[in-house]
C-alpha positions as CSV (number, residue, x, y, z in Angstrom):
1,M,0.0,0.1,0.2
2,I,2.9,2.4,1.2
3,T,4.3,1.6,-2.6
4,A,1.2,2.4,-4.3
5,L,0.8,5.8,-2.6
6,H,5.0,6.3,-3.3
7,H,3.8,6.1,-6.8
8,V,0.8,7.9,-7.2
9,H,3.0,11.0,-5.3
10,E,5.4,10.8,-8.1
11,W,2.9,10.8,-11.0
12,L,1.3,13.7,-9.2
13,T,4.6,15.7,-8.5
14,L,5.5,15.0,-12.5
15,A,1.8,16.3,-13.7
16,D,2.4,19.3,-11.2
17,S,6.0,20.1,-12.2
18,G,5.0,20.4,-16.1
19,A,7.0,18.2,-17.4
20,N,6.5,16.2,-21.0
21,I,5.5,12.6,-20.1
22,P,7.7,11.0,-22.7
23,N,5.1,9.4,-25.7
24,P,7.4,7.3,-27.9
25,G,5.9,6.7,-31.5
26,A,5.3,3.0,-32.6
27,K,8.5,1.5,-34.5
28,T,8.5,-1.8,-36.4
29,P,11.4,-4.2,-35.1
30,T,13.9,-4.8,-37.9
31,E,13.0,-8.4,-38.0
32,L,9.5,-7.5,-39.3
33,T,9.9,-4.9,-41.7
34,G,10.4,-7.1,-44.7
35,P,7.4,-9.7,-43.9
36,R,5.4,-6.7,-42.7
37,D,5.9,-5.0,-45.9
38,T,5.2,-8.2,-48.0
39,L,1.8,-8.6,-46.6
40,L,0.5,-5.2,-46.9
41,G,1.6,-5.4,-50.2
42,W,-0.1,-8.6,-51.2
43,L,-3.1,-7.1,-49.1
44,K,-2.8,-4.0,-51.1
45,W,-2.6,-6.1,-54.7
46,G,-5.8,-8.2,-53.6
47,G,-7.8,-5.5,-52.7
48,Y,-6.9,-3.5,-56.0
49,S,-7.6,-7.1,-58.0
50,I,-11.2,-7.6,-56.3
51,A,-12.2,-4.1,-56.8
52,A,-11.2,-4.0,-60.5
53,G,-13.4,-7.4,-60.5
54,S,-16.0,-5.8,-58.9
55,I,-16.2,-2.6,-61.2
56,I,-16.0,-4.6,-64.3
57,L,-18.8,-6.4,-63.1
58,S,-21.1,-3.7,-62.1
59,G,-20.3,-2.7,-65.8
60,I,-21.8,-6.0,-67.0
61,K,-24.8,-5.7,-64.7
62,M,-25.7,-2.0,-66.1
63,L,-25.3,-3.6,-69.9
64,W,-27.5,-6.5,-69.1
65,G,-30.2,-4.5,-67.4
66,S,-30.1,-1.9,-70.0
67,G,-32.7,-3.7,-72.3
68,G,-35.9,-2.6,-69.7
69,G,-38.3,-4.4,-67.8
70,R,-36.7,-6.2,-65.0
71,G,-33.3,-5.5,-65.9
72,A,-33.7,-1.9,-65.2
73,T,-33.5,-2.4,-61.7
74,T,-30.4,-4.7,-62.0
75,A,-28.8,-1.8,-63.9
76,A,-29.6,1.0,-61.4
77,D,-28.5,-1.2,-58.6
78,A,-25.4,-1.6,-60.3
79,A,-25.3,1.8,-60.8
80,V,-25.9,2.6,-57.3
81,E,-23.0,0.2,-56.3
82,I,-20.3,2.2,-58.0
83,P,-19.5,4.9,-55.8
84,W,-19.0,2.7,-52.7
85,K,-16.9,0.7,-55.1
86,V,-14.8,4.0,-55.7
87,L,-14.7,4.8,-52.1
88,G,-13.5,1.4,-51.2
89,V,-10.3,2.0,-53.9
90,A,-9.8,5.3,-52.2
91,L,-9.2,3.5,-49.1
92,I,-7.3,0.7,-50.2
93,S,-4.8,3.2,-51.8
94,G,-4.7,5.9,-49.0
95,G,-5.2,3.4,-46.4
96,A,-1.7,3.7,-44.8
97,G,-1.5,7.7,-45.1
98,L,-4.9,8.2,-43.6
99,L,-4.0,5.8,-40.7
100,G,-0.9,8.1,-40.5
101,Q,-2.9,10.8,-39.8
102,F,-4.9,9.6,-37.0
103,V,-2.1,7.6,-35.2
104,G,0.6,10.3,-35.9
105,G,3.0,8.6,-38.1
């Protein structure tokens, strides 16, 4: 109990003195730098591949449904999906930078 009170006293003294509490940034261990970059590269490549296929599929659905009738609903649904797909591509391409803004990297 005495030790805990001593630590609380130290923290309060440190806070009152206006001293800066150290806040080191995240640092990747050197052994993980290569595998980490490889994994992120694979994920980014996979994300781009899925996004490209998805946008092509939307184009096919719009073409297929352009004849009218029930197909018009399919074409409209495909057109509504496109902004979400473009947003997905933006998040894939800028994900690291966006995260860096929040984390401070």
